[in-house]
C-alpha positions, 0 to 999 in steps of 0.5 A: 500500500502507499504511505498515505491515509488508509480506509477499510470498508466492510460490505464495500462491493455494493450499495452504501459501502461501495459509495463510501469506498469511492468517496474515500478513494476520491479523497486521497485514501488508499482503500481496502474493501471487504465482502464475501462476494469475490466477483463483485469485489473484483468487478468494482475494485477497478472503478475505485482507483484514483491517481496515486491511490491503491485499492485492495480487496479481501474476500471473507464471510464476516459473519464468521469469526475466522472471516473477521480474523482473516480480514484483520490479518490482511489489514495488518499485513499491509503495514499501514495504520487504519485511519478510518474503519467503516463497519458497514457490512450488513444483511436483513430479512423481512416477514413475520418472525414466526415465518422467517428462517432461523439460520438467516436471522442468526447470521444477521446477528453474527454479521451485523453485531458479533462480527462488528464487535470483533473487528472493532475490538481488533482495529480500535486497540491500535487506533487508541494506542496511537491516539488517532483514527475514525470509526463509522458504523452504518446503522439505520433510521430503523434504529429510531423505533421498533421494527415489526416484520424486520424484528431481528434486523431492526434490533441489530441496527439499534445495537450498532447505533448504541454500540457506536454512541457508547464507544464515542463517549468512552473515547471522547478524551482520545484522538479517535472519533466515532460516527453513526450513519443512519440512512433511510430507505436507500436504492440498494439490493437490500430489499431484494435480498431481504425478500421485501420487494412487496413492502411499501419500503421495497416498492417505493420509487423515492428511495435515496441515492446511496452516493448521497448517504455516503457523502453525508457520512463522509462529511459527518465523519470528517467533522467529528459528528456523533451521528448523521441522518442523510436528507431532510426527509429522513431527519424529519422521519427520525425526529418524529419516530423518536418522539412517538409514544412507544405503542405508536412507533412500531405501527408507523414502521409496520406501514412500511415493512408489512409484506404485501402492502406494496403490491398495490 
């Protein structure tokens, strides 16, 4: 790798992760993108190069402990300190909890929560030791309310939100900043993969651009902000959700995530 700044982005082969990697590459960073999809990683890596910068890829299933460890070993093998770690990889599944696949939901927890904790622990220790670094956690606007028909996914994003904000307070007297990204409904492959194309959220023609979410995240991270909700629309939705009485918040989310609601 070069001797300039270095950013690591998990889930960097598509969606917000890809746009984050592109933003960092275009801003003078060497970048390592990680995903379990080797073909996607190879295809997008060539799109991210910038003059004088390097793009590395690492194929691993970050829902597995060995996969996270292999990523960390690849990072350390580059002998370049991580200036920014974007903990972005995540999956979801829609439908009623009693009908969804248990193995899939356990993998959601392993990737979105356990893997995020493992990788953060490994990389953060070195950031703190040199008193420098930035962490970005991709949570979701779903973390502002209970999430019927996305119960496990929503809970995992709430975990990431409070994990990130808790770390930020712990690290306030160090040179390490933590920012939480909370995007709304975004134009990515998430809804197809989560089997949610028949929901109002999945069928929406007004999804956000992942590049806009990545740009908002980058600006907030560089400014040292605690969290960022991209777009005015999402800021309003998040504020309303935070203020809704407990019984009403899940009803509001149900309107977006209930299977079949988006068919009409």
